[in-house]
KOLVEXKE-368554 format. One line per 5 residues: number of its first residue (from 1); their letters; for each residue x, y, z of N, C-alpha, C. Coordinates in pm, 1 decimal, padded with zeros to 6 digits. Layout:
# KOLVEXKE-368554
NUM> A> X,Y,Z,X,Y,Z,X,Y,Z ~ ...
# end
This chain:
# KOLVEXKE-368554
1> MILKH> 00096.6,-00134.5,-00009.3,00006.4,-00009.5,00022.1,00112.6,00132.9,00010.1 ~ 00178.1,00115.2,00100.0,00299.1,00246.3,00082.0,00332.8,00256.4,-00038.0 ~ 00391.6,00164.2,-00099.7,00455.8,00123.8,-00251.4,00389.0,00205.7,-00357.6 ~ 00234.5,00179.2,-00304.1,00132.6,00201.3,-00452.0,00151.2,00387.8,-00417.5 ~ 00119.9,00433.8,-00273.0,00117.6,00575.3,-00259.6,00259.9,00622.4,-00328.5
6> KLIIF> 00358.4,00593.6,-00309.7,00469.4,00615.4,-00329.7,00461.6,00650.0,-00528.0 ~ 00417.7,00551.4,-00555.1,00441.9,00525.7,-00692.6,00323.6,00664.2,-00752.2 ~ 00173.0,00655.0,-00704.6,00116.1,00779.7,-00762.0,00161.8,00924.3,-00711.7 ~ 00254.3,00924.4,-00573.2,00297.6,01095.5,-00578.8,00445.2,01083.6,-00698.8 ~ 00482.6,00992.2,-00735.9,00604.4,00992.1,-00851.0,00551.6,01035.7,-00968.2
11> ILFFL> 00424.4,00946.7,-00989.0,00333.3,00993.0,-01115.4,00300.2,01159.5,-01141.0 ~ 00207.5,01187.0,-01018.3,00171.7,01304.3,-01043.5,00311.4,01420.5,-01040.0 ~ 00395.2,01373.9,-00937.0,00536.0,01481.0,-00953.5,00572.1,01507.4,-01110.3 ~ 00599.9,01374.4,-01143.9,00640.1,01372.4,-01317.9,00562.9,01454.6,-01393.2 ~ 00458.4,01379.1,-01374.1,00333.3,01502.6,-01423.2,00342.0,01663.9,-01475.1
16> ILINL> 00360.6,01719.5,-01329.0,00416.7,01809.7,-01294.2,00530.3,01852.8,-01374.3 ~ 00619.3,01782.2,-01358.0,00722.1,01861.4,-01426.3,00715.0,01872.4,-01577.7 ~ 00636.7,01773.0,-01640.7,00658.5,01784.3,-01763.8,00543.1,01875.3,-01825.3 ~ 00405.2,01895.8,-01747.6,00354.9,02040.0,-01731.3,00409.6,02185.7,-01750.3 ~ 00543.3,02172.0,-01632.7,00588.5,02261.2,-01641.7,00684.4,02297.1,-01770.3
21> AYLQD> 00777.4,02218.4,-01801.2,00879.9,02213.8,-01924.0,00736.0,02256.2,-02030.0 ~ 00650.5,02228.1,-02064.2,00564.7,02268.9,-02126.6,00530.6,02380.4,-02160.8 ~ 00484.0,02450.8,-02048.3,00476.8,02606.7,-01986.8,00587.7,02676.6,-02051.0 ~ 00726.6,02591.2,-02031.8,00861.5,02667.0,-02061.0,00848.4,02674.8,-02187.0 ~ 00847.4,02597.5,-02310.4,00842.2,02559.2,-02433.9,00768.3,02650.1,-02506.0
26> LNSLV> 00814.0,02788.3,-02540.0,00727.0,02859.3,-02634.7,00674.4,02814.2,-02744.9 ~ 00759.6,02754.8,-02811.6,00693.4,02725.0,-02972.2,00615.5,02618.7,-02963.3 ~ 00562.2,02506.8,-02826.2,00488.3,02442.9,-02761.6,00334.4,02538.2,-02793.1 ~ 00393.9,02632.3,-02731.7,00303.8,02716.6,-02673.4,00241.6,02804.4,-02777.0 ~ 00311.3,02850.5,-02893.0,00270.9,02914.9,-03019.7,00177.6,02798.5,-03086.1
31> EYYEL> 00177.2,02669.4,-03081.0,00108.6,02596.2,-03163.7,-00032.6,02611.5,-03090.0 ~ -00042.9,02542.6,-02957.1,-00126.0,02538.8,-02865.4,-00213.4,02686.3,-02917.8 ~ -00210.4,02820.7,-02876.5,-00254.8,02926.8,-02883.0,-00256.1,02955.9,-03047.2 ~ -00224.4,02920.2,-03128.6,-00236.6,02939.5,-03265.6,-00394.0,02815.0,-03311.7 ~ -00397.9,02718.3,-03254.5,-00507.0,02653.9,-03266.0,-00652.4,02706.2,-03188.7
36> KHREN> -00597.7,02731.2,-03086.2,-00704.4,02845.0,-03016.2,-00761.0,02955.6,-03058.0 ~ -00668.7,03025.7,-03155.2,-00674.1,03113.5,-03225.1,-00783.0,03065.1,-03332.1 ~ -00772.9,02975.5,-03413.8,-00866.9,02911.3,-03544.0,-00966.4,02934.2,-03496.1 ~ -01027.9,02850.2,-03405.0,-01126.9,02831.4,-03336.7,-01210.9,02890.0,-03288.4 ~ -01158.1,03051.1,-03251.5,-01201.0,03149.3,-03171.2,-01076.1,03305.8,-03181.8
41> PKDPD> -01120.4,03346.2,-03328.6,-01011.1,03430.5,-03408.2,-01031.1,03541.0,-03362.6 ~ -01147.7,03610.6,-03267.0,-01169.8,03730.0,-03188.4,-01147.2,03736.2,-03050.1 ~ -01110.5,03639.6,-02991.7,-01087.2,03607.6,-02842.9,-00920.4,03709.8,-02825.2 ~ -00956.9,03829.7,-02730.0,-00831.4,03919.3,-02734.2,-00767.9,03848.6,-02628.3 ~ -00781.6,03758.6,-02508.9,-00687.3,03694.7,-02456.4,-00596.0,03648.9,-02486.3
46> NIFNL> -00655.0,03563.1,-02600.8,-00589.8,03443.5,-02694.5,-00469.4,03497.6,-02777.5 ~ -00538.0,03650.5,-02837.9,-00444.5,03688.5,-02926.8,-00330.3,03771.5,-02852.3 ~ -00350.3,03818.8,-02751.9,-00238.8,03863.6,-02684.8,-00151.0,03787.5,-02633.5 ~ -00170.1,03673.9,-02574.2,-00116.7,03542.9,-02553.3,00005.8,03508.8,-02710.7 ~ -00076.7,03537.0,-02799.7,-00026.3,03501.3,-02963.9,00108.4,03642.1,-02944.2
51> LVLYG> 00082.1,03743.6,-02924.3,00178.5,03840.2,-02964.5,00262.4,03856.6,-02882.1 ~ 00278.8,03808.0,-02721.8,00323.4,03792.6,-02653.1,00427.0,03701.8,-02680.8 ~ 00408.7,03568.1,-02702.0,00492.4,03469.7,-02758.2,00559.3,03496.7,-02898.2 ~ 00492.3,03546.1,-03040.3,00597.2,03577.4,-03092.1,00673.5,03732.4,-03076.4 ~ 00693.7,03806.5,-03003.7,00750.7,03875.1,-02906.1,00858.0,03809.5,-02854.9
56> ALGNL> 00812.6,03747.2,-02790.7,00956.0,03631.1,-02679.6,01014.6,03548.3,-02809.4 ~ 00967.5,03538.9,-02911.0,01052.8,03403.6,-02965.5,01152.8,03532.8,-03096.6 ~ 01129.3,03694.9,-03073.9,01198.3,03765.9,-03175.9,01115.7,03787.1,-03307.1 ~ 00997.6,03731.0,-03332.8,00934.1,03742.1,-03452.0,00820.3,03882.6,-03442.9 ~ 00918.4,03967.1,-03521.6,00829.8,04116.0,-03523.8,00752.4,04112.3,-03569.2
61> GKFYD> 00726.4,04062.0,-03701.3,00644.5,04090.3,-03832.5,00527.5,04008.8,-03745.6 ~ 00505.7,03911.6,-03738.5,00355.7,03832.6,-03607.6,00346.4,03901.4,-03500.7 ~ 00445.3,03938.4,-03406.3,00404.0,04024.6,-03272.9,00379.0,04163.3,-03347.9 ~ 00345.5,04208.4,-03434.6,00280.2,04342.7,-03489.7,00148.9,04318.1,-03543.3 ~ 00160.3,04210.1,-03653.8,00000.3,04155.2,-03682.4,-00062.8,04133.6,-03543.9
66> YYNLL> -00029.1,04082.9,-03462.7,-00139.8,04063.2,-03365.3,-00173.1,04166.0,-03263.8 ~ -00060.3,04242.0,-03286.0,-00063.3,04344.5,-03186.3,-00186.5,04482.6,-03279.2 ~ -00179.7,04464.3,-03384.6,-00296.7,04563.9,-03457.6,-00395.5,04503.2,-03450.6 ~ -00429.8,04334.8,-03470.8,-00525.9,04293.0,-03491.1,-00622.9,04320.7,-03336.4 ~ -00550.9,04292.0,-03232.9,-00595.0,04353.3,-03095.7,-00664.5,04423.3,-03104.0
71> NKIDP> -00610.5,04520.8,-03125.9,-00627.1,04706.2,-03138.5,-00741.5,04730.1,-03231.4 ~ -00764.3,04589.4,-03312.4,-00906.0,04650.6,-03378.1,-00980.3,04569.6,-03303.1 ~ -00981.4,04476.9,-03254.1,-01082.1,04376.6,-03187.1,-01115.6,04439.5,-03050.8 ~ -00999.7,04479.9,-02955.8,-01039.3,04530.6,-02851.7,-00959.2,04674.2,-02825.8 ~ -00996.1,04773.7,-02870.3,-00926.3,04901.0,-02871.0,-00868.4,04941.4,-02682.8
76> NYLKE> -00909.3,04903.8,-02651.4,-00910.3,04907.1,-02488.8,-00812.8,04847.0,-02429.0 ~ -00780.3,04719.7,-02487.8,-00724.5,04612.7,-02417.3,-00595.7,04613.7,-02387.1 ~ -00521.7,04666.6,-02485.4,-00363.4,04716.1,-02402.5,-00366.1,04846.0,-02318.8 ~ -00452.8,04928.6,-02328.0,-00464.5,05059.7,-02191.4,-00491.1,05027.5,-02092.6 ~ -00596.0,04880.7,-02096.6,-00685.0,04868.9,-01939.5,-00671.1,04752.7,-01872.6
81> KAKEN> -00689.8,04665.4,-01961.7,-00719.0,04505.4,-01961.0,-00606.0,04439.1,-01978.1 ~ -00488.3,04475.0,-02008.0,-00334.0,04398.8,-01994.8,-00325.9,04374.0,-01815.1 ~ -00397.1,04490.2,-01782.3,-00298.8,04451.8,-01637.2,-00389.5,04325.7,-01552.7 ~ -00466.4,04258.5,-01642.2,-00501.4,04127.9,-01595.9,-00415.5,04006.9,-01633.9 ~ -00325.1,04037.2,-01721.5,-00217.9,03934.8,-01700.2,-00093.2,03960.9,-01641.5
86> VKENT> -00092.1,04039.8,-01538.3,00000.2,04078.8,-01465.9,00018.7,03959.9,-01356.3 ~ 00089.4,03915.3,-01316.8,00162.7,03797.3,-01227.6,00293.0,03853.2,-01184.7 ~ 00258.7,03942.6,-01054.7,00399.3,03930.5,-00998.9,00472.5,03850.5,-00930.9 ~ 00440.5,03721.2,-00835.7,00556.0,03668.0,-00818.9,00538.3,03518.2,-00850.1 ~ 00590.9,03518.8,-00970.3,00627.2,03376.8,-01079.8,00782.7,03406.5,-01092.9
91> NNVFD> 00839.2,03264.6,-01136.1,00932.3,03223.3,-01208.9,00878.7,03146.0,-01339.5 ~ 00752.4,03149.2,-01421.8,00734.4,03086.5,-01489.6,00766.8,03212.0,-01620.6 ~ 00808.4,03127.7,-01723.6,00893.0,03224.9,-01825.1,00794.8,03281.8,-01931.6 ~ 00668.0,03230.0,-01937.6,00567.1,03280.8,-02035.8,00515.5,03366.4,-01928.1 ~ 00473.1,03341.8,-01786.3,00395.1,03432.4,-01726.0,00509.7,03595.3,-01711.3
96> LYKTA> 00660.3,03528.8,-01685.7,00671.6,03687.7,-01695.4,00696.2,03731.3,-01824.4 ~ 00711.1,03687.7,-01926.0,00703.8,03774.6,-02051.6,00563.6,03847.7,-02074.1 ~ 00453.8,03728.4,-02042.3,00336.1,03844.5,-02017.4,00337.8,03971.0,-01916.0 ~ 00361.6,03987.2,-01820.7,00376.3,04021.4,-01717.7,00478.3,04191.0,-01781.4 ~ 00569.0,04116.6,-01809.4,00671.0,04253.4,-01873.1,00621.7,04331.8,-01968.1
101> FSYYF> 00537.6,04256.6,-02101.9,00510.5,04328.0,-02174.6,00391.2,04409.3,-02142.6 ~ 00308.9,04312.5,-02052.1,00146.2,04407.3,-01996.8,00194.9,04541.4,-01944.2 ~ 00308.8,04582.2,-01872.7,00350.4,04678.8,-01832.0,00398.0,04784.8,-01918.3 ~ 00447.5,04714.6,-02006.1,00517.0,04782.2,-02116.2,00414.3,04919.8,-02185.5 ~ 00307.8,04802.3,-02232.6,00195.3,04841.4,-02287.2,00108.9,04925.4,-02184.4
106> LGEIE> 00127.8,04936.9,-02077.0,00015.6,04999.7,-01950.9,00078.9,05122.4,-01984.0 ~ 00223.4,05091.1,-01994.0,00318.2,05248.1,-01982.8,00371.8,05264.7,-01871.8 ~ 00407.8,05145.6,-01810.2,00507.4,05171.1,-01663.5,00634.4,05072.1,-01688.7 ~ 00740.6,05177.0,-01767.6,00858.5,05155.9,-01794.7,00913.8,05056.9,-01706.4 ~ 00937.5,05112.3,-01597.9,01010.9,05032.7,-01493.7,00984.3,04929.2,-01459.5
111> KSIYY> 00842.7,04905.5,-01430.3,00807.4,04742.5,-01387.0,00824.0,04652.0,-01496.9 ~ 00818.2,04721.7,-01637.3,00827.7,04644.7,-01750.7,00995.9,04614.4,-01752.8 ~ 01096.5,04715.9,-01737.7,01235.9,04661.2,-01702.0,01245.1,04532.4,-01616.9 ~ 01211.0,04579.9,-01480.8,01211.0,04472.1,-01395.2,01164.7,04326.3,-01440.5 ~ 01098.1,04266.1,-01478.1,01057.1,04187.9,-01501.7,01136.3,04143.4,-01656.9
116> FHKLN> 01138.6,04231.3,-01740.6,01260.3,04169.5,-01814.1,01410.1,04149.9,-01783.6 ~ 01392.6,04233.0,-01656.5,01579.0,04132.7,-01589.6,01574.5,04034.0,-01511.3 ~ 01436.9,04016.2,-01488.0,01429.0,03853.4,-01421.1,01441.9,03766.0,-01524.7 ~ 01358.6,03796.0,-01631.8,01359.2,03708.0,-01755.8,01546.9,03697.9,-01796.5 ~ 01603.4,03802.2,-01803.6,01702.6,03788.3,-01841.5,01852.2,03686.6,-01746.8
121> SLKPN> 01811.6,03702.2,-01648.8,01858.2,03633.2,-01520.6,01788.1,03464.8,-01534.5 ~ 01691.4,03443.9,-01619.1,01647.4,03291.0,-01652.0,01690.4,03282.5,-01759.8 ~ 01739.9,03361.8,-01837.7,01774.9,03331.3,-01990.0,01878.9,03419.5,-02035.1 ~ 02025.2,03421.9,-01978.5,02083.5,03492.3,-02013.3,02170.3,03505.5,-02153.0 ~ 02118.1,03422.2,-02230.2,02204.3,03426.4,-02369.7,02086.8,03420.9,-02421.5
126> DDWVI> 01979.4,03477.9,-02404.5,01858.4,03498.2,-02503.8,01891.4,03677.7,-02571.2 ~ 01912.3,03669.2,-02683.3,01935.1,03799.5,-02744.5,01774.8,03911.8,-02749.6 ~ 01682.0,03831.4,-02716.1,01587.4,03929.8,-02788.0,01527.7,03967.9,-02659.8 ~ 01557.3,03891.8,-02525.0,01531.6,03982.5,-02392.5,01613.2,04099.1,-02382.8 ~ 01748.1,04098.7,-02402.5,01831.6,04205.4,-02379.8,01782.9,04310.2,-02508.1
131> SYLAY> 01718.6,04232.5,-02640.5,01665.1,04387.3,-02711.2,01527.7,04467.4,-02632.2 ~ 01484.0,04380.4,-02591.9,01369.5,04448.4,-02522.0,01413.7,04543.4,-02396.6 ~ 01474.5,04495.6,-02322.5,01534.3,04593.2,-02238.1,01660.0,04725.0,-02272.9 ~ 01688.5,04680.8,-02389.1,01792.1,04797.7,-02490.3,01671.3,04880.9,-02513.6 ~ 01557.0,04851.6,-02565.9,01439.3,04946.8,-02614.4,01416.0,05010.4,-02497.4
136> LYYLK> 01369.6,04976.7,-02386.2,01317.1,05004.1,-02266.7,01404.5,05106.6,-02214.0 ~ 01548.8,05074.4,-02191.4,01644.5,05197.7,-02197.6,01648.3,05310.6,-02224.8 ~ 01629.1,05277.1,-02395.5,01629.8,05417.1,-02491.3,01512.6,05509.0,-02455.5 ~ 01390.9,05410.7,-02448.6,01300.8,05562.0,-02358.2,01299.3,05596.4,-02258.8 ~ 01420.0,05557.6,-02182.9,01456.5,05609.0,-02060.6,01523.0,05727.0,-02059.4
141> EDYLK> 01613.1,05711.2,-02204.2,01720.1,05795.8,-02229.6,01853.0,05780.2,-02185.7 ~ 01846.6,05648.7,-02141.9,01978.0,05587.0,-02047.1,02042.2,05531.6,-02161.7 ~ 02146.7,05590.1,-02274.5,02197.0,05572.0,-02402.7,02323.0,05514.9,-02335.9 ~ 02405.7,05533.1,-02231.6,02487.3,05415.0,-02201.5,02454.9,05269.4,-02168.6 ~ 02358.3,05272.5,-02091.9,02306.7,05166.2,-02110.3,02239.7,05096.7,-02174.2
146> VESLI> 02158.2,05164.6,-02263.3,02121.0,05087.7,-02396.2,02275.7,05021.2,-02499.4 ~ 02396.1,05140.2,-02520.2,02521.6,05067.8,-02590.9,02578.1,04953.2,-02501.9 ~ 02543.6,04937.9,-02392.5,02602.2,04848.2,-02300.8,02509.6,04688.1,-02340.2 ~ 02418.4,04705.7,-02360.9,02309.6,04586.2,-02373.1,02346.8,04540.5,-02511.0 ~ 02355.5,04676.9,-02588.6,02351.8,04630.3,-02767.5,02481.4,04555.5,-02782.6
151> NRGFE> 02590.9,04569.2,-02706.1,02754.1,04517.3,-02717.4,02701.1,04337.8,-02646.8 ~ 02624.1,04357.8,-02546.5,02589.7,04193.0,-02485.1,02536.7,04127.8,-02635.0 ~ 02438.8,04203.7,-02652.3,02333.2,04130.5,-02764.5,02414.1,04073.6,-02857.0 ~ 02512.3,04142.3,-02928.2,02563.8,04118.2,-03056.7,02674.1,04007.8,-03013.9 ~ 02743.8,04003.7,-02894.9,02788.6,03885.8,-02866.6,02708.5,03727.4,-02864.5
156> INEDN> 02583.9,03747.1,-02840.1,02499.6,03621.8,-02865.2,02455.6,03624.5,-03012.2 ~ 02399.3,03710.5,-03086.9,02362.0,03714.0,-03186.5,02408.4,03854.9,-03278.3 ~ 02464.6,03829.4,-03381.7,02501.5,03973.8,-03438.1,02395.2,03994.5,-03573.6 ~ 02279.2,03887.3,-03599.7,02195.4,03891.9,-03677.5,02062.9,03972.0,-03640.5 ~ 02065.7,04017.4,-03497.8,01907.9,04030.3,-03436.7,01928.7,04210.5,-03480.1
161> EALHA> 01830.0,04219.6,-03569.4,01763.7,04327.1,-03619.6,01730.6,04436.4,-03563.8 ~ 01620.3,04414.4,-03411.8,01632.7,04498.4,-03350.0,01747.2,04600.1,-03284.1 ~ 01857.9,04502.2,-03239.6,01962.5,04574.5,-03166.8,02038.9,04631.9,-03289.6 ~ 02044.6,04598.8,-03435.2,02089.1,04690.6,-03540.7,02010.5,04788.2,-03559.3 ~ 01863.9,04810.2,-03529.6,01781.8,04959.5,-03522.0,01863.6,05046.6,-03379.0
166> LRCAL> 01836.7,04969.4,-03276.2,01854.0,05074.3,-03149.7,01989.8,05105.3,-03203.4 ~ 02120.2,05079.0,-03246.8,02224.7,05110.0,-03267.2,02269.4,05239.3,-03393.7 ~ 02147.7,05217.8,-03485.1,02147.4,05338.6,-03552.3,02074.9,05454.2,-03511.9 ~ 02001.4,05439.0,-03413.1,01932.8,05549.7,-03353.9,02037.3,05615.8,-03258.9 ~ 02144.3,05525.2,-03174.2,02221.7,05593.1,-03122.4,02313.8,05638.5,-03215.3
171> YLKKG> 02371.4,05643.2,-03302.3,02485.2,05690.1,-03404.0,02397.2,05822.7,-03427.3 ~ 02264.4,05818.2,-03476.2,02178.2,05912.7,-03519.0,02189.2,06075.6,-03404.7 ~ 02161.2,05998.3,-03264.1,02185.3,06094.9,-03129.1,02307.4,06099.6,-03161.6 ~ 02389.7,06080.3,-03180.7,02594.7,06116.3,-03163.1,02582.9,06189.3,-03267.0 ~ 02516.2,06200.4,-03394.4,02570.1,06279.6,-03493.9,02634.5,06213.2,-03587.6
176> NYFLA> 02670.4,06060.7,-03604.1,02713.3,05996.4,-03661.7,02650.1,05936.9,-03778.8 ~ 02658.8,06004.4,-03903.3,02538.5,05987.7,-03990.1,02578.7,05868.6,-04049.2 ~ 02720.4,05840.1,-04084.2,02775.6,05761.9,-04147.1,02747.7,05649.3,-04104.2 ~ 02791.1,05604.8,-04006.6,02738.4,05476.8,-03926.3,02583.6,05468.6,-03914.2 ~ 02537.1,05556.6,-03862.8,02411.5,05506.2,-03896.1,02334.0,05478.7,-03968.7
181> LKEYF> 02396.9,05544.1,-04116.0,02339.8,05469.6,-04218.0,02388.3,05345.5,-04231.4 ~ 02515.7,05311.4,-04240.1,02546.3,05098.4,-04227.3,02458.5,05074.1,-04145.2 ~ 02411.3,05111.2,-04023.4,02330.1,05024.2,-03906.0,02167.4,05007.1,-03977.5 ~ 02145.9,05113.5,-04090.8,01996.2,05108.3,-04103.1,02026.0,05026.5,-04229.7 ~ 02119.0,05026.0,-04321.7,02128.2,04912.9,-04435.4,02147.7,04787.8,-04373.3
186> ITMNI> 02196.3,04747.1,-04306.2,02204.6,04621.8,-04227.0,02097.6,04539.9,-04190.1 ~ 02011.3,04665.1,-04112.2,01876.7,04615.4,-04057.1,01796.0,04589.7,-04157.6 ~ 01758.9,04648.7,-04284.2,01676.2,04646.2,-04333.0,01715.8,04563.3,-04453.5 ~ 01849.3,04462.2,-04440.6,01904.7,04340.2,-04478.2,01825.9,04228.3,-04416.0 ~ 01852.0,04215.4,-04262.3,01775.0,04153.9,-04213.1,01650.3,04113.5,-04218.6
191> VQRKG> 01569.7,04246.5,-04252.0,01421.7,04263.8,-04195.0,01367.1,04214.9,-04348.3 ~ 01447.1,04215.8,-04451.9,01416.0,04189.2,-04597.5,01389.8,04042.7,-04603.3 ~ 01525.3,03990.0,-04545.6,01560.7,03844.7,-04560.8,01441.6,03778.0,-04477.6 ~ 01429.2,03835.0,-04383.4,01281.8,03750.7,-04277.3,01164.6,03748.7,-04299.5 ~ 01156.7,03884.2,-04445.6,00999.7,03856.0,-04502.4,00896.4,03952.4,-04419.4
196> YKNIW> 00924.3,04062.3,-04310.3,00823.5,04130.4,-04263.9,00830.1,04290.9,-04292.5 ~ 00759.3,04344.7,-04229.8,00734.7,04504.5,-04252.8,00849.9,04575.7,-04219.2 ~ 00843.7,04677.9,-04243.6,00968.4,04773.3,-04200.0,00958.4,04802.3,-04070.6 ~ 01071.4,04766.3,-04030.2,01093.8,04749.4,-03850.2,01053.3,04877.4,-03796.5 ~ 01098.7,04996.1,-03864.8,01047.2,05135.1,-03817.4,00938.6,05159.7,-03806.9
201> EILRG> 00844.8,05059.9,-03920.4,00691.9,05096.5,-03891.9,00654.2,05045.0,-03752.8 ~ 00680.8,04934.3,-03769.8,00686.6,04821.9,-03616.2,00705.6,04925.3,-03481.5 ~ 00806.1,04958.2,-03470.4,00875.9,05023.3,-03371.2,00786.6,05189.3,-03271.2 ~ 00739.2,05256.5,-03416.3,00694.5,05337.9,-03425.5,00562.1,05310.9,-03383.0 ~ 00488.7,05215.3,-03421.9,00400.8,05141.8,-03409.1,00353.2,05113.7,-03256.2
206> LR> 00453.6,05064.6,-03201.4,00430.7,05000.8,-03069.3,00447.7,05151.0,-02973.6 ~ 00445.0,05215.2,-02975.5,00448.8,05373.0,-02897.7,00294.5,05431.5,-02934.2
# end
């Protein structure tokens, strides 16, 4: 009888671990929420989940598409209802992304930075987490921090279009137009290769 109980506890523990691993697998979550989206294409919570997931995976084209769709279906979602996605005390990667992006859309930049830093501590080699941090510090006009994050991000992935766009913006701030133009063309080359919309339109549209 004791052995049977131990076996049941072990099975339950194993199932919990599988479930936690699944929740950390962003690609699996994309498949799950895309299926839900096909079943109910006007569910704003599900659209927000997809927006967050594609943002986390660095697919800015899909991120922007779902951003536009969400604003069309529920114009007040990102301004008001996004706070319902906030989970203050969590180490679940997906929930952290949802919280970080929610605070960004709610205009609470410091809190968004805090949660992207939490993600960075869990995923130190994720260049997209670093990109979002760099963008948020750019909004705060902390350009030294932005430059440091850009350099860190490029050590991981030199093909990150957001980092190149931010470096271009920094060169423009410094009046170094030749290097800014160089970064612009690098950015456009990556964007065209990935086949989605102009990154400047995306970055302007998200504020």
